[in-house]
Each structure stands twice: as structure tokens, then as C-alpha cells.
C-alpha positions as CSV (number, residue, x, y, z in Angstrom):
1,X,87.3,125.3,78.1
2,X,87.7,125.7,81.9
3,X,85.2,123.0,82.5
4,X,87.1,120.6,80.3
5,X,90.4,121.5,81.9
6,X,88.9,120.9,85.4
7,X,87.6,117.5,84.4
8,X,90.9,116.6,82.8
9,X,92.8,117.7,86.0
10,X,90.4,115.6,88.1
11,X,91.1,112.6,85.9
12,X,94.9,113.2,86.1
13,X,94.6,113.2,89.9
14,X,93.4,109.6,89.8
15,X,96.9,108.5,88.7
16,X,98.5,110.0,91.9
17,X,95.6,108.7,94.1
18,X,96.0,105.3,92.5
19,X,99.8,105.2,93.1
20,X,99.3,106.2,96.7
21,X,96.6,103.6,97.1
22,X,98.5,100.8,95.5
23,X,101.7,101.3,97.4
24,X,99.9,102.1,100.6
25,X,98.1,98.8,100.3
26,X,101.3,97.1,99.5
27,X,102.9,98.5,102.7
28,X,99.9,97.3,104.7
29,X,100.3,93.8,103.3
30,X,104.0,93.7,103.9
31,X,104.0,95.1,107.4
32,X,100.8,93.6,108.7
33,X,99.9,96.8,110.5
34,X,96.2,96.4,109.6
35,X,94.2,93.4,108.5
36,X,95.0,91.9,105.2
37,X,91.6,92.8,103.6
38,X,92.4,96.5,104.1
39,X,95.6,96.0,102.2
40,X,94.0,94.1,99.4
41,X,91.2,96.7,99.2
42,X,93.7,99.4,98.8
43,X,95.7,97.6,96.2
44,X,92.6,96.9,94.2
45,X,91.5,100.5,94.5
46,X,94.9,101.8,93.4
47,X,95.1,99.6,90.3
48,X,91.5,100.5,89.4
49,X,92.2,104.2,89.8
50,X,95.3,104.1,87.7
51,X,93.6,102.1,85.0
52,X,90.4,104.2,85.0
53,X,92.5,107.2,83.8
54,X,92.4,105.5,80.4
55,X,88.6,105.4,80.3
56,X,87.9,108.7,82.1
57,X,85.0,109.7,79.9
58,X,83.0,106.7,81.2
59,X,81.7,106.0,84.7
60,X,84.2,103.2,85.2
61,X,86.1,105.4,87.7
62,X,83.3,105.3,90.2
63,X,84.0,101.9,91.7
64,X,87.7,102.3,92.5
65,X,87.1,105.9,93.6
66,X,84.4,104.6,96.0
67,X,86.7,101.8,97.2
68,X,89.4,104.4,98.0
69,X,87.1,106.4,100.2
70,X,85.7,103.2,101.9
71,X,89.3,102.3,102.7
72,X,90.0,105.8,104.1
73,X,86.9,105.6,106.4
74,X,87.7,102.1,107.5
75,X,91.3,103.0,108.4
76,X,90.1,106.1,110.3
77,X,87.7,104.1,112.3
78,X,90.4,101.5,113.0
79,X,92.8,104.2,114.1
80,X,90.2,105.9,116.3
81,X,89.3,102.6,118.0
82,X,92.9,101.6,118.6
83,X,93.8,101.6,122.3
84,X,97.2,102.7,123.2
85,X,98.9,100.3,125.5
86,X,101.9,101.8,127.4
87,X,105.2,99.9,127.2
88,X,106.1,97.8,130.2
89,X,108.8,99.4,132.2
């Protein structure tokens, strides 16, 4: 019973991850803070995670879940490589 509840809780977490991913990607696309492909990757991952909740007993969730973490790593690398330029006085 505990194992099944754990799996169900993990599947329910995809909905919140998907919402964060979809709206985070939308924010990236609207503001242009990162490159457009990062925004579209996040939107695709978010929609995929939200939809994979309906087929959580299959392995269909692996692709959007992997896309989410690829996006997280890509943004982390992008933020670490960003060089701060001081404002002109």
C-alpha cells in the first residue's frame, strides 16, 4: 500500500512540475531572457509532464521528465557562464 501511494504521489508531482515548466518556458519566450530554444524546450516538457499524468502506469513520462532535467542543467550552465557587466556610471 505504501509503495503504491508513493508512486501515485510521484505521478501527482508531475502536474506541478509540468505547470512550473510550461509557465516558466512561456516566461522565457515572452521576456527573451534566455534563447528561444530553452523556452520551447521547457514548454514542451511542461505539456508532456502534465499529459503524462494520465498515462502514469506506462513509461511515457520518461521523455518529458528527462527534458525537464536537461533544461535545468542547461539553464544552470547558462547562468554560471553569464558574465556580470557593471552598469556604466
